[in-house]
C-alpha positions in Angstrom: 0.0 0.0 0.0 1.3 3.4 -0.9 -0.2 6.7 0.1 -1.0 9.3 -2.5 2.4 10.6 -3.4 3.4 8.1 -6.0 4.1 11.0 -8.3 7.7 12.2 -9.0 9.0 14.6 -6.5 8.9 17.4 -9.1 5.1 17.0 -9.3 4.8 16.8 -5.5 6.7 20.1 -5.3 4.3 21.7 -7.8 1.3 20.4 -5.8 2.8 21.7 -2.6 2.6 25.4 -3.5 2.0 27.5 -0.5 2.5 30.8 1.2 6.1 30.4 1.9 5.7 32.0 5.3 7.7 30.8 8.3 6.8 27.3 9.3 7.3 25.7 12.8 9.5 22.6 12.2 10.2 21.9 15.9 8.4 18.6 16.9 8.5 19.4 20.6 7.1 22.8 20.0 4.3 21.4 17.8 3.5 18.9 20.5 3.3 21.7 23.1 1.0 23.7 20.9 -1.1 20.6 20.4 -1.9 20.2 24.1 -5.6 20.8 24.9 -5.1 23.6 27.4 -8.3 25.3 28.8 -9.2 28.3 26.7 -9.4 30.6 29.8 -5.6 30.3 30.3 -4.4 29.4 26.8 -3.6 33.0 25.5 -1.3 33.7 28.5 0.5 30.4 28.5 0.9 30.5 24.7 2.4 34.0 25.0 5.0 32.6 27.4 5.7 29.6 25.3 6.2 31.8 22.2 8.6 34.0 24.1 10.6 31.1 25.4 10.8 29.3 22.1 11.5 32.5 20.1 14.9 32.8 21.8 16.2 29.7 20.1 16.1 31.2 16.6 17.8 34.3 17.7 20.6 32.4 19.4 21.1 30.1 16.4 21.3 33.1 14.1 23.6 34.9 16.5 21.2 37.8 16.9 22.3 38.2 20.5 20.6 41.5 21.3 17.3 40.1 20.1 17.9 36.9 22.0 18.5 38.9 25.2 15.3 40.9 24.6 13.4 37.7 24.1 14.7 36.3 27.4 13.8 39.6 29.1 10.3 39.3 27.7 9.9 35.7 28.8 11.1 36.5 32.3 8.8 39.4 32.5 5.8 37.2 31.6 6.9 34.5 34.0 7.1 37.0 36.9 3.9 38.9 36.0 0.3 38.4 37.2 -0.1 36.3 34.0 2.8 34.1 35.2 1.1 33.7 38.6 -2.1 32.7 36.8 -0.3 30.2 34.7 1.3 28.6 37.8 -2.1 28.5 39.5 -3.6 26.8 36.5 -1.3 23.8 36.7 -3.4 20.9 38.0 -0.7 18.2 38.1 2.5 19.3 39.9 3.5 22.5 41.6 2.9 25.2 39.0 4.4 28.1 40.9 7.6 26.1 41.6 7.8 25.3 37.8 7.4 29.0 37.0 10.3 29.8 39.4 12.4 27.0 37.9 11.7 28.4 34.5 12.8 31.9 35.5 16.0 30.5 37.1 16.9 28.8 33.8 16.1 31.8 31.8 18.4 33.9 34.0 21.3 31.5 33.3 20.4 31.6 29.6 20.6 35.4 29.6 24.1 35.1 31.1 25.2 32.5 28.5 24.0 34.7 25.7 25.9 37.6 27.2 29.0 35.5 27.3 28.6 34.5 23.7 28.0 38.1 22.7 31.3 39.2 24.3 33.5 36.8 22.4 35.0 37.1 18.9 32.7 35.7 16.2 33.6 32.2 15.3 36.0 31.7 18.3 36.1 28.6 20.4 34.9 30.6 23.3 31.8 31.8 21.4 31.0 28.2 20.3 31.4 27.0 23.9 29.1 29.7 25.2 26.6 29.0 22.4 26.5 25.3 23.4 25.6 26.3 26.9 22.9 28.6 25.6 21.4 25.9 23.4 21.2 23.5 26.3 19.7 26.1 28.6 17.1 27.1 26.0 16.1 23.4 25.5 15.9 23.1 29.3 13.6 26.1 29.5 11.4 24.8 26.7 11.2 21.4 28.5 10.0 23.1 31.7 7.5 25.0 29.6 6.2 21.7 28.3 5.9 20.3 31.8 3.9 23.4 32.8 1.5 23.0 29.9 1.1 19.2 30.3 0.3 19.9 33.9 -2.7 22.0 32.8 -4.4 19.0 31.1 -6.7 17.2 33.6 -6.0 13.5 34.0 -9.7 12.9 33.2 -9.5 14.8 29.9 -10.5 12.6 26.9 -11.3 13.5 23.3 -14.8 12.4 22.3 -14.8 9.6 19.8 -18.0 8.6 17.8 -19.7 5.5 19.2 -19.1 3.5 16.0 -15.4 3.3 16.9 -15.9 1.9 20.3 -14.1 -1.4 20.5 -11.1 0.0 18.4 -8.1 0.7 20.6 -7.9 4.3 21.6 -5.1 6.3 23.2 -6.1 8.5 26.1 -3.3 11.1 26.3 0.2 10.5 24.9 2.6 7.7 24.7 6.3 7.4 23.9 7.6 4.7 21.6 11.3 3.8 21.0 12.4 1.9 17.9 15.8 0.4 17.1 17.0 -0.4 13.6 19.8 -2.3 11.9 21.1 -2.4 8.4 20.0 -5.3 6.3 23.6 -6.3 5.5 25.0 -5.4 9.0 26.7 -2.2 7.9 26.6 0.8 10.2 24.4 3.8 9.8 26.3 6.7 8.4 25.2 10.1 9.7 27.4 13.0 8.5 30.4 10.7 8.3 29.9 9.2 11.7 29.1 5.5 11.9 26.6 4.0 14.3 26.1 0.2 14.7 22.3 0.8 15.2 19.8 3.5 14.9 17.4 4.5 17.7 14.5 6.9 17.5 12.1 8.1 20.2 8.5 9.1 19.1 5.7 10.8 21.0 2.3 9.5 19.9 -0.6 11.9 20.4 -3.9 10.6 21.6 -5.3 14.1 22.1 -5.6 14.7 18.3 -5.5 11.1 17.0 -7.0 8.8 19.6 -7.9 6.0 17.2 -4.8 6.2 15.0 -2.5 6.6 18.0 -4.3 3.8 19.9 -4.1 1.4 17.0 -0.3 2.1 16.6 0.5 1.8 20.3 -1.5 -1.4 20.6 0.4 -2.9 17.6 3.7 -1.9 19.2 2.7 -3.6 22.4 1.8 -6.7 20.5 5.3 -6.8 18.9 3.8 -6.4 15.5 6.6 -4.2 14.2 9.5 -6.2 15.7 11.8 -7.6 13.0 9.8 -5.8 10.3 11.6 -4.4 7.2 11.4 -0.9 5.9 9.3 -1.2 2.7 9.8 2.3 1.3 12.5 5.0 1.4 12.4 7.4 -1.5 13.7 10.6 -0.2 10.2 11.8 0.7 9.0 9.3 3.2 10.3 6.2 5.1 7.4 3.7 5.3 6.8 0.3 7.0 4.0 -1.8 8.5 3.2 -4.4 5.8 3.5 -7.9 7.1 5.4 -10.6 5.2 2.3 -12.9 5.0 1.0 -11.2 1.9 -1.6 -9.0 3.6 -1.6 -5.3 3.4 -1.9 -4.8 7.2 -2.7 -6.2 10.6 -5.1 -9.1 10.7 -6.9 -9.2 14.1 -5.9 -11.9 16.5 -9.0 -12.1 18.7 -7.6 -9.8 21.3 -9.5 -7.2 23.3 -10.0 -5.0 20.2 -12.3 -7.3 18.3 -14.2 -4.5 16.6 -13.0 -2.8 13.4 -14.3 -0.3 10.9 -14.0 -2.9 8.2 -11.9 -5.7 6.8 -9.5 -5.6 4.0 -9.4 -8.2 1.2 -7.3 -10.5 3.4 -9.0 -9.8 6.7 -6.9 -6.7 7.7 -8.3 -4.6 10.5 -9.1 -1.2 9.0 -9.3 2.1 10.9 -10.9 5.4 9.8 -9.1 8.4 8.5 -8.8 10.8 11.5 -8.0 14.5 11.0 -8.1 17.1 13.9 -8.6 20.6 12.6 -7.4 23.5 14.8 -10.2 24.9 16.8 -12.4 21.8 16.7 -13.4 19.8 19.7 -13.0 16.4 18.1 -11.5 14.9 15.0 -13.2 14.6 11.6 -13.5 11.0 10.6 -13.7 9.0 7.3 -13.2 12.0 5.0 -10.5 14.5 4.1 -10.7 18.1 5.2 -11.3 19.0 1.5 -14.2 16.6 1.3 -15.5 18.1 4.5 -15.7 21.4 2.8 -12.8 23.0 4.8 -9.9 22.5 2.5 -6.8 24.4 3.5 -7.7 24.8 7.2 -4.9 24.2 9.7 -4.6 20.9 11.5 -3.4 20.6 15.1 -0.4 18.4 14.3 0.8 19.5 10.9 3.2 17.6 8.6 5.8 20.3 9.1 8.5 18.6 11.0 11.2 16.2 9.8 10.0 12.8 11.2 6.3 13.7 11.3 4.3 10.4 11.5 1.4 9.7 9.2 -0.9 6.8 8.7 -0.7 5.2 5.2 -3.8 4.4 3.2 -4.9 3.8 -0.4 -5.2 7.0 -2.4 -9.0 6.8 -3.0 -10.2 5.0 0.1 -10.1 7.2 3.3 -10.7 4.2 5.5 -8.2 1.7 4.1 -5.5 2.3 6.7 -4.5 -0.7 8.8 -0.9 -0.9 10.2 1.3 0.8 7.6 2.7 4.2 8.5 5.3 6.6 7.4 7.8 9.2 8.6 7.9 12.3 6.5 11.3 13.5 5.5 10.2 17.1 5.7 11.5 19.6 3.1 10.2 23.1 3.2 10.4 23.2 -0.6 8.0 20.3 -0.8 5.8 21.2 2.1 5.8 24.9 2.6 3.8 26.8 5.2 0.2 27.3 4.6 -0.5 24.4 2.3 0.9 21.0 1.5 -0.2 17.6 0.0 -0.5 15.8 3.4 -2.3 18.1 6.0 -6.0 17.2 6.1 -5.5 14.2 3.8 -3.6 11.8 6.1 -3.9 11.1 9.8 -1.0 12.7 11.6 -0.4 11.0 15.0 3.0 11.9 16.3 6.5 13.1 15.8 10.1 11.8 16.2 11.6 13.8 19.1 15.0 12.1 19.3 17.1 10.4 16.7 15.3 11.8 13.6 18.7 12.2 11.9 18.8 8.5 11.4 15.9 8.7 8.9 18.5 10.0 6.4 20.1 6.6 6.2 17.2 4.2 7.0 16.7 2.5 3.6 14.4 0.0 2.1 15.3 -3.5 3.5 16.6 -2.2 6.8 15.0 -3.8 9.8 13.2 -2.6 12.9 14.8 -4.9 15.5 12.5 -3.8 18.3 9.7 -1.4 18.9 8.6 -0.8 22.5 6.3 1.5 24.4 8.3 3.2 27.1 5.5 5.5 28.4 1.7 5.6 28.1 1.1 1.9 27.3 -1.5 1.9 30.0 -3.4 4.7 28.3 -5.0 2.3 25.8 -8.7 1.8 26.2 -11.4 0.0 24.1 -14.7 1.5 25.3 
């Protein structure tokens, strides 16, 4: 099974015409923006998130004055009444302590940026100071994520239509780790450095893709993807999930998820297309956003990050997905901001957050030696 982009990449580029405006490529940032934060506090916490994350681009581009201004803005928000309201809105964990911790890290970040600013451009001292700044910015962004995750009630659950009860559903988020080996035993070559194996960590999002995410996590728990080959690697996607038995996907084994949307020609369990549009309260099922009359509207988890995960299906059958999925090798020339050939047409259910660089050298025939759920495996439900 191949998803729609069987066309040459030149054609894909033509189809992917868009606005060309700045696109958020950071998977962790996209996941933070995808959290279902209560609307009463969302504007304040998003302002703080934007300020914290905005520093990264300025540091990377060595716009040190702008970076220091960004840190000042973030610290001001953290210390303001809005910051106090954000801390008070954290349900799980000590929100005020988190805000204080964030401010402490931002203060260190400000000092590191100041150090880098004082050194000669391109010097070893500048590079060392920048390394410290990068780590501190990542730490600050991580704390920001903890604050926002703590705002989501443990009881929060996205509504799923009754006809999908019985299919595995993911309540919240899960983390999956996959390891890979080369078919011939060669190392993975990443920028001239050899690695005996590849390891990637993925965050699977049940807030926006409860059915797709639940299906994937359940299959990982079953060991379905262990020892499975990569079946496609064409410079645009890396795809796997087709069993060796001749079927196109997972054939039910009589486990707890006995219900399915339909069966494939060889008994494959099929699941519906699932698209979550920004601003909606639940996903759209069984049709693309274009067919739903809202073509071009933004989705909560866009295909704008290298390693974005999508559910494969047949081109003209929205409900033909079973177990095949792909990692997108994001290229802003192929998928610019504003419009691309994937958003609203394929279920997006997660991102690679660690090890995405290995996708450059994962080729057809390489093998997933192990896929395991490291967090959130207990968040699967069936009714």
